[in-house]
Every structure is written in C-alpha cells, then in structure tokens.
C-alpha positions as CSV (number, residue, x, y, z in Angstrom):
1,M,58.1,-14.4,6.0
2,Q,56.8,-12.1,3.2
3,R,53.1,-11.6,3.1
4,E,51.0,-12.3,0.1
5,Y,50.5,-9.2,-2.1
6,L,47.0,-7.6,-1.7
7,K,45.6,-6.5,-5.1
8,R,45.1,-2.9,-5.8
9,T,42.8,-1.2,-8.4
10,I,45.9,0.5,-9.9
11,D,47.3,-2.9,-10.9
12,S,45.2,-3.0,-14.0
13,D,46.3,0.5,-15.0
14,L,50.0,-0.5,-14.6
15,L,49.4,-3.6,-16.7
16,K,47.8,-1.5,-19.5
17,W,50.9,0.8,-19.3
18,K,53.2,-2.2,-19.6
19,N,51.4,-3.4,-22.7
20,A,50.9,-0.1,-24.4
21,A,52.7,0.4,-27.8
22,N,53.4,4.1,-27.2
23,R,54.6,4.1,-23.7
24,K,56.2,6.9,-21.6
25,P,58.3,6.6,-18.4
26,L,55.9,6.5,-15.5
27,L,55.8,8.5,-12.3
28,L,53.9,6.7,-9.5
29,R,52.9,9.5,-7.1
30,G,51.3,9.4,-3.6
31,A,52.0,9.9,0.1
32,R,54.5,7.9,2.1
33,Q,53.7,4.2,2.7
34,V,50.6,4.0,0.5
35,G,52.0,1.0,-1.4
36,K,53.9,2.5,-4.3
37,S,56.9,0.1,-4.1
38,S,54.8,-3.0,-3.5
39,T,52.6,-2.4,-6.6
40,V,55.7,-1.9,-8.8
41,K,57.4,-5.0,-7.4
42,E,54.2,-6.9,-8.2
43,L,54.2,-5.6,-11.7
44,G,57.9,-6.7,-12.0
45,K,56.8,-10.3,-11.9
46,Q,55.4,-9.8,-15.4
47,F,59.0,-9.3,-16.7
48,D,62.0,-11.5,-17.2
49,Y,64.1,-9.1,-15.2
50,F,63.5,-6.5,-12.5
51,V,66.0,-3.9,-11.4
52,E,65.2,-1.8,-8.4
53,V,67.3,1.3,-7.7
54,N,66.7,2.8,-4.3
55,F,68.5,6.1,-4.3
56,E,68.0,6.6,-0.6
57,K,69.9,3.3,0.3
58,D,71.9,2.3,-2.7
59,D,73.9,5.5,-3.1
60,L,75.6,4.6,0.2
61,L,76.2,1.1,-1.0
62,Y,77.1,1.6,-4.7
63,G,77.4,5.4,-5.3
64,V,74.5,4.9,-7.8
65,N,73.7,8.7,-7.9
66,A,77.0,9.3,-9.8
67,V,75.7,7.1,-12.7
68,F,73.0,9.7,-13.4
69,E,75.1,12.7,-12.5
70,R,77.6,12.0,-15.2
71,G,75.1,12.5,-18.0
72,F,71.7,11.7,-19.5
73,D,72.5,9.0,-22.1
74,P,70.0,6.3,-21.0
75,K,71.8,3.4,-22.7
76,Q,75.0,4.3,-20.9
77,I,73.1,4.6,-17.6
78,C,71.5,1.2,-18.2
79,D,74.8,-0.4,-19.0
80,E,76.3,0.8,-15.7
81,L,73.2,-0.1,-13.7
82,S,73.3,-3.6,-15.2
83,L,76.8,-4.1,-14.0
84,I,76.0,-2.7,-10.5
85,Y,72.9,-4.9,-10.0
86,K,74.2,-7.9,-12.0
87,T,71.0,-8.0,-14.0
88,P,70.4,-7.5,-17.7
89,I,68.5,-4.4,-18.7
90,I,66.8,-5.2,-22.0
91,P,64.0,-3.2,-23.6
92,G,60.7,-5.2,-23.5
93,R,62.1,-7.7,-20.9
94,T,63.3,-5.6,-18.0
95,L,61.4,-3.3,-15.7
96,L,63.6,-0.6,-14.3
97,F,62.3,0.8,-11.0
98,L,63.8,4.1,-9.8
99,D,62.6,4.3,-6.2
100,E,63.1,7.3,-3.8
101,I,64.1,9.2,-6.9
102,Q,63.7,12.6,-5.1
103,C,67.1,11.8,-3.6
104,C,68.7,12.2,-7.0
105,I,67.5,15.2,-9.0
106,P,69.6,14.2,-12.1
107,A,67.7,10.9,-12.2
108,I,64.4,12.8,-12.4
109,S,65.8,14.9,-15.2
110,S,67.0,11.8,-17.1
111,L,63.4,10.4,-17.4
112,R,62.7,12.6,-20.5
113,Y,65.7,11.1,-22.2
114,F,64.5,7.6,-21.6
115,Y,61.3,8.6,-23.5
116,E,63.2,10.3,-26.3
117,Q,66.2,7.9,-26.8
118,Y,65.2,4.6,-25.2
119,P,61.4,4.3,-25.6
120,G,61.4,0.5,-25.6
121,L,62.5,0.2,-22.0
122,H,59.9,0.1,-19.2
123,V,60.8,2.7,-16.6
124,I,58.9,3.6,-13.4
125,A,59.9,6.2,-10.8
126,A,58.5,6.8,-7.4
127,G,59.4,8.5,-4.1
128,S,57.9,9.2,-0.7
129,L,58.7,12.9,-1.1
130,L,58.6,13.1,-4.8
131,E,56.3,16.1,-5.0
132,F,58.9,18.3,-3.3
133,A,61.5,17.5,-5.9
134,L,59.0,18.1,-8.8
135,Q,58.2,21.5,-7.4
136,E,61.9,22.3,-8.1
137,L,61.5,21.0,-11.7
138,P,58.0,22.2,-12.7
139,S,58.4,21.6,-16.5
140,F,61.0,18.8,-16.5
141,G,59.0,16.3,-18.5
142,V,55.9,17.9,-20.0
143,G,54.5,15.5,-22.6
144,R,57.3,13.0,-22.0
145,I,56.3,11.4,-18.7
146,R,53.0,9.9,-17.5
147,S,51.8,10.1,-13.9
148,L,49.6,7.7,-12.0
149,F,48.4,8.6,-8.5
150,L,48.0,6.1,-5.6
151,Y,46.1,6.5,-2.4
152,P,45.6,4.3,0.7
153,F,43.2,1.3,0.2
154,S,39.6,2.2,-0.8
155,F,36.7,0.4,0.7
156,D,36.4,-1.7,-2.4
157,E,40.1,-2.7,-2.2
158,Y,39.6,-3.5,1.5
159,L,36.7,-5.8,0.8
160,R,38.7,-7.7,-1.8
161,A,41.7,-7.9,0.5
162,T,39.6,-9.4,3.3
163,N,37.9,-12.0,1.0
164,F,34.6,-10.1,0.5
165,D,34.9,-10.1,-3.3
166,M,31.3,-11.1,-3.8
167,L,30.2,-8.2,-1.7
168,A,32.4,-5.9,-3.6
169,D,31.0,-7.2,-6.9
170,A,27.5,-6.8,-5.7
171,L,28.2,-3.2,-4.7
172,K,29.1,-2.3,-8.3
173,K,25.7,-3.5,-9.5
174,A,23.6,-1.8,-6.7
175,S,21.9,1.6,-7.2
176,P,19.1,3.7,-5.9
177,E,16.9,1.8,-8.3
178,K,18.2,-1.6,-7.1
179,P,18.8,-1.4,-3.3
180,F,20.2,-4.2,-1.2
181,S,18.2,-6.5,1.0
182,D,18.4,-5.5,4.7
183,V,20.8,-8.5,5.4
184,V,23.3,-7.4,2.7
185,H,23.0,-3.8,3.7
186,N,23.8,-4.5,7.3
187,R,26.7,-6.7,6.3
188,C,28.1,-3.8,4.3
189,L,27.7,-1.4,7.3
190,Q,29.5,-3.8,9.5
191,Q,32.5,-4.0,7.2
192,L,32.3,-0.2,6.7
193,M,32.8,0.3,10.5
194,R,35.8,-2.0,10.5
195,F,37.4,-0.3,7.5
196,I,36.9,3.2,8.9
197,L,38.4,2.0,12.2
198,I,41.6,0.5,10.7
199,G,41.8,2.8,7.7
200,G,43.4,2.1,4.3
201,M,47.2,2.1,5.0
202,P,48.5,-1.0,3.3
203,E,50.5,-2.3,6.3
204,V,47.4,-2.0,8.5
205,V,45.1,-3.6,6.0
206,A,47.6,-6.4,5.5
207,T,47.8,-7.0,9.2
208,Y,44.0,-7.3,9.5
209,A,43.6,-9.3,6.3
210,H,46.2,-11.9,7.4
211,G,44.5,-12.5,10.7
212,G,45.8,-9.7,12.9
213,S,43.6,-8.4,15.7
214,L,42.2,-4.9,15.8
215,L,44.6,-4.2,18.7
216,E,47.5,-5.2,16.5
217,C,46.1,-2.8,13.8
218,Q,46.1,0.0,16.3
219,Q,49.8,-0.7,17.2
220,V,50.7,-0.6,13.5
221,L,48.9,2.8,13.2
222,D,50.9,4.0,16.2
223,D,54.1,3.0,14.3
224,L,52.9,4.7,11.1
225,M,52.2,7.9,13.0
226,L,55.7,8.0,14.5
227,S,57.3,7.6,11.0
228,L,54.9,10.2,9.7
229,Y,56.2,12.7,12.3
230,A,59.8,11.7,11.7
231,D,59.3,12.6,8.0
232,F,58.2,16.2,8.9
233,S,61.9,17.1,9.4
234,K,62.6,16.2,5.8
235,Y,59.9,18.5,4.3
236,K,61.7,21.8,4.2
237,E,64.9,23.3,5.6
238,R,64.3,25.7,8.5
239,M,60.7,24.6,8.9
240,P,60.4,23.2,12.4
241,A,58.9,19.8,12.5
242,S,57.0,20.9,15.7
243,R,55.2,23.5,13.6
244,L,54.1,21.0,11.0
245,R,52.9,18.7,13.8
246,E,50.9,21.5,15.3
247,V,49.2,22.4,12.1
248,F,48.6,18.7,11.2
249,A,46.8,18.4,14.6
250,A,44.8,21.5,13.8
251,V,43.6,19.9,10.5
252,I,42.4,16.8,12.4
253,Y,40.6,18.8,15.1
254,Q,38.9,21.0,12.5
255,T,37.8,18.1,10.2
256,G,34.3,18.7,9.0
257,G,34.4,22.5,9.2
258,K,36.0,25.5,7.5
259,F,39.6,25.7,8.5
260,T,40.2,28.7,10.8
261,Y,43.9,29.8,10.8
262,S,43.5,31.6,14.2
263,K,42.4,28.3,15.8
264,A,45.4,26.4,14.4
265,S,47.9,28.0,16.8
266,Q,48.2,30.9,19.2
267,D,51.9,31.3,18.4
268,L,52.0,31.0,14.6
269,S,51.2,33.7,12.1
270,H,48.7,33.3,9.3
271,L,51.6,32.9,6.8
272,Q,53.4,30.3,8.9
273,V,50.2,28.2,9.1
274,K,49.6,28.6,5.4
275,E,53.2,27.5,4.6
276,S,52.7,24.4,6.8
277,L,49.4,23.5,5.1
278,D,51.1,23.9,1.7
279,L,53.9,21.5,2.7
280,L,51.5,18.9,4.2
281,E,49.4,19.1,1.1
282,L,52.5,18.7,-1.1
283,A,53.4,15.6,0.9
284,G,50.0,14.1,0.1
285,I,48.9,13.7,3.8
286,I,46.2,16.4,3.7
287,Y,43.7,17.3,0.9
288,P,41.9,20.6,0.5
289,I,38.2,21.0,-0.1
290,T,37.7,24.5,-1.6
291,H,34.6,26.6,-1.7
292,T,33.0,27.1,-5.1
293,S,30.0,29.2,-6.1
294,A,29.1,26.3,-8.4
295,N,27.2,28.3,-11.0
296,G,28.7,26.3,-13.8
297,L,31.6,24.2,-15.1
298,P,34.4,24.1,-14.4
299,L,33.9,24.2,-10.7
300,A,37.4,25.6,-10.3
301,A,36.4,28.8,-12.2
302,E,34.5,30.0,-9.2
303,M,36.5,28.7,-6.3
304,N,37.5,30.8,-3.4
305,T,40.7,29.6,-1.7
306,K,40.0,31.8,1.3
307,Y,37.4,29.3,2.3
308,R,38.8,25.8,2.7
309,K,38.3,22.7,4.7
310,F,41.0,20.0,4.9
311,L,41.0,16.2,5.2
312,I,43.8,14.1,6.4
313,F,44.7,11.1,4.2
314,D,43.4,8.2,6.2
315,T,40.5,7.5,8.6
316,G,42.7,5.0,10.6
317,I,45.3,7.7,11.3
318,Y,42.5,10.1,12.1
319,Q,40.8,8.0,14.7
320,R,44.1,6.9,16.2
321,F,45.3,10.4,16.7
322,L,42.0,11.3,18.5
323,R,42.1,8.1,20.5
324,L,38.5,7.5,19.8
325,D,36.7,4.9,21.9
326,L,36.7,1.7,19.7
327,G,34.0,0.1,21.8
328,Q,31.8,3.1,21.3
329,L,32.5,3.0,17.6
330,F,31.2,-0.6,17.3
331,A,28.3,-0.1,19.7
332,A,27.1,3.2,18.1
333,E,24.0,3.0,15.9
334,S,25.5,5.7,13.7
335,L,28.7,7.6,13.1
336,E,26.9,10.7,14.3
337,Q,27.5,9.7,17.9
338,I,31.2,9.7,17.3
339,N,33.0,13.1,16.9
340,K,29.8,14.7,15.6
341,G,29.9,13.0,12.3
342,A,33.2,14.4,11.1
343,L,34.5,10.9,10.5
344,A,31.7,10.2,8.0
345,E,32.5,13.4,6.1
346,L,36.2,12.5,6.1
347,F,35.4,9.0,4.7
348,V,33.2,10.3,1.9
349,G,35.8,12.8,0.8
350,L,38.6,10.2,0.7
351,E,36.4,7.7,-1.2
352,L,35.6,10.4,-3.8
353,L,39.4,10.9,-4.3
354,K,40.1,7.2,-4.5
355,S,37.3,6.5,-7.0
356,A,38.7,8.9,-9.6
357,P,40.9,7.6,-12.4
358,S,44.4,7.0,-11.3
359,N,45.8,9.2,-14.1
360,Y,43.4,12.1,-13.3
361,P,43.2,13.1,-9.7
362,I,40.1,15.2,-8.9
363,Q,39.9,18.3,-6.7
364,L,37.3,18.5,-3.9
365,Y,34.8,21.3,-3.6
366,Y,32.1,22.3,-1.2
367,W,29.4,25.1,-1.3
368,H,28.1,27.5,1.3
369,R,25.6,30.3,0.7
370,E,27.6,33.5,0.6
371,K,24.8,35.7,1.9
372,P,25.6,37.1,5.3
373,G,23.9,35.2,8.1
374,S,23.1,32.2,6.0
375,S,24.1,28.8,7.3
376,A,23.3,26.8,4.2
377,E,26.2,24.5,3.3
378,V,26.6,21.4,1.1
379,D,29.4,19.1,2.1
380,Y,30.7,18.3,-1.4
381,V,30.0,19.5,-5.0
382,I,31.2,17.2,-7.8
383,Q,31.0,17.0,-11.5
384,C,29.3,13.9,-12.9
385,N,29.8,13.8,-16.6
386,S,28.6,17.2,-17.7
387,E,26.4,17.9,-14.6
388,I,27.1,19.5,-11.2
389,V,25.8,17.4,-8.4
390,P,25.7,18.3,-4.7
391,I,26.4,15.7,-2.0
392,E,25.3,15.9,1.6
393,V,26.8,13.6,4.2
394,K,24.7,12.3,7.1
395,S,26.3,10.2,9.8
396,G,23.1,8.3,10.6
397,T,19.7,7.8,8.9
398,R,18.1,11.1,9.9
399,G,18.7,14.8,9.2
400,S,17.0,17.4,7.0
401,M,18.3,18.3,3.6
402,Q,17.4,22.0,3.7
403,S,20.7,23.1,2.4
404,M,20.6,20.5,-0.4
405,F,17.2,21.7,-1.6
406,Q,18.2,25.3,-1.3
407,F,21.2,24.7,-3.5
408,L,19.2,22.8,-6.1
409,S,16.6,25.5,-6.2
410,E,19.0,28.4,-6.4
411,K,21.2,26.8,-9.1
412,N,18.4,25.0,-11.0
413,Y,20.3,21.7,-11.0
414,K,18.5,18.4,-11.6
415,Y,19.4,16.2,-8.6
416,G,21.5,15.8,-5.5
417,I,23.0,12.9,-3.6
418,R,22.6,12.0,0.1
419,C,25.2,9.7,1.7
420,S,24.2,8.1,5.0
421,T,23.8,4.8,6.7
422,E,20.5,4.3,4.9
423,N,20.1,1.7,2.2
424,F,20.0,2.8,-1.5
425,G,16.9,4.8,-2.4
426,A,15.5,8.1,-3.5
427,F,13.5,11.0,-2.1
428,Q,12.1,13.6,-4.5
429,N,15.1,14.6,-6.6
430,V,17.7,13.3,-4.2
431,N,19.3,9.9,-4.7
432,I,20.4,8.1,-1.6
433,Y,23.7,6.2,-1.5
434,P,24.9,4.3,1.6
435,L,28.2,5.6,2.9
436,Y,29.8,2.3,1.8
437,A,28.8,3.0,-1.8
438,V,30.4,6.4,-2.3
439,S,32.8,5.0,-4.9
440,Q,29.8,4.2,-7.1
441,I,28.7,7.8,-7.4
442,I,31.2,8.7,-10.1
443,S,32.2,5.2,-11.2
444,P,30.7,3.5,-14.2
445,K,27.9,1.0,-13.3
446,I,28.0,-2.6,-14.2
447,P,24.7,-3.8,-15.8
C-alpha cells in the first residue's frame, strides 16, 4: 500500500515553475533518498500525462539511453519516448521526468535543446549522483537550465507531516519580541527532541508520521545507512569505498570542531582525506563550514579553506551512527548532556541550509579569532539582508557569550543571535531564538 505523500516546502516552488510563462528545464538536485522523485511524481498529478524515464532501470528494459545517444532533437526524442511508454508527450499537458539522469550523459546534454527548441514542454531531471556527472559538464546548460535544491525534511516540514500545522504556523509568527508561553515552548522542545532523534530522511519521517514506533524509525535508519555505504562504491573509480567510509566516520566524530586531517586516519595521507571529503561533499552527504574573517560582505571574500568544520546531512543518521542512548536523549534536560552539544550545532547548521531559498543554496561560515592563543569562536556567521550576524549555539539554557560579544565589539556589528533551549527573548544586543526556531532567523516573518 502506497503511503500518502507528505508535503514539502519545495512543492510551491515546483508549482510556480510549472505555471511560469518563461520556463526552463529544471534540475532537481540533492543527496540520495531525500525525496526528489516523490516530489516530482506529486507535481505530475497536476498534468494530464506523466512520463517517468528512469535511466538506471529502463535502459535495461527498453534501451532508452539510445534514444538520447542518437541526437539532440527534442521532438524526435519525445516521439520515441511516447511510443516506448505508450503515453502522449504534449507541451503544456505532459510532465517529462528524467530520473537518474547521471546514467545517461547525452540526456543531460539534451536539456539545453529542450529549452531552445521545445520550450513549451515541462521537463524535470534528477539523479542521486547527479553532481558527479555535472562536474564532467561544468558549462553544459549555463542560462538554459534552472536548478532547485532539496534537502531532508526541515523541522517545519516535520511538524506539518506529523499534524502539528498549528504549531508550525505559530512558529512563523513568534519572535524575540513575541515569545511563546511556557506551555507552547515546552511542546516545541518535545517535538524538537523527537525530530532530532529520527532526523529528516523522508522514509523515516513517513514511518513515524504514519504511526510507526521510534524503534521502527531506528530500523529504517539502519537500512538507509547500509544503502549509503553501498553507494560509496559508485562515487569514483579506484576510490576504495572503505576509505570513504573511514573519512565519513571521521566527519561524524569531529562534528562541532575544526576538522583535523591527521585525526581522520592513521593510514591515509592529507591528499587522500581531502579527495574523500570532496567526493562526500559532491554527493551532498556532508556540508562544509568554512572560516571567514567576516570583516565585510561577501563573507566568501575572506574565507580560509584551511580551517573547516563539516556537518553530515541528517541528525537521525548522525545519532544512529554513534548509537546514542535514546533513553538518555529523552531524559536529558538539555542537548549539552549528549555528545557535548555537537548534536545541537549540527541541527542548527542543517536548519540554516534548509531555510534558504530552494534556488539559491547558502554556504555556511564560522569565525574564530586568528590571534595565537585565542580561543574565541562563533559557531556560525550569516548574512541577513545586508548585515553580518554571528550565531552562537548553546545546547542548554546556560553558557557565557564571551566570544559573541568579542566578535561584535571587534567588528562593530549591531547584533548577534543565540540559539538555545531558552524561549524567545533578548539580552543586551543579542536576540535569543530557541533551537526549534532556527529557520525563522533568515526567513521572512508573518505579521
């Protein structure tokens, strides 16, 4: 029995793309099993006809790759696909979905011709390892193809999937000037703990949303981890999957701190570790947080790639890998008691990524004082409109903000943000956002 589709924030962006007058072929990009195919199939219900070409499976069945290998005439391609799938492909009435497109490089190259010669047809392409293929074709569709980026479920999406829509709507209206009551705040914290525990992978969220137990969610996470490891062998020829697994583990163990290459492996060279990190990042399962001096915009102008932290793409995968004590997680008064608060820093970074517009993924930055002997460090530095804003993450309700105030004083910036398990509020020139409200920091407020 097929489960009911769980709505995603990107659904509205896909609908806008469908209805746009000047529309380009769309690339839906994101890590494996984050819900790309499901969102496209849901959009397909808005059309009279839906044709899904899965290059990974259908080439064996129909030899579909040959359709694209013979040439780039989009009308001829559609005529042949229409015969193969026994479905009309009509501009304005059919959604053509090219899934696992990385398995057919000519199909990727053909997308520009759909824009130039067949602009009336709705075409979406996706693939679990698409970024690897795009690296081989860096300028294949500049100006002719649009990209949208999809991540695992955000906390807001999780709330809506589990029938807490009213809580999600209230969150969009809350602010340091309008805090929640203690009752609502505690309800949000309870849901936050559950979300961090199960993570945002669609299959896990769906299991929980449809009545599955937390134990069942853990079993689904185990399955996802096995498939994740199985994919490592596809990342690059002559790159041992065992090496990728070792570096992936190192990222998890070093979450919350600067990544140290020498701690990643005793047997791998600096270059081997770096190559592995690059591949994991390309696959979308780790994200870098790069040091920036943050003296002005853009933040990237003063970044130093020698100093980086890394986040893995999901809190559920993170806690399952570490085999954290679930009983302790629910009994703890704060996340600080669990893995020294790294889980809170991971959650905040992921929420910042997910709250960015789907067509404009943000880069994550942090700051540390570069003076020798100094330990001052701010967990995240972001751009809010035209201002630079530091964010400090606290796993509980306590903790000094010495680094935050030092940063604000040295850089002469207006205000900072503290993310913790406290309710909304303010202290001097620091706004306090609860951990569950990270997405509201850079999202527009609802009056």
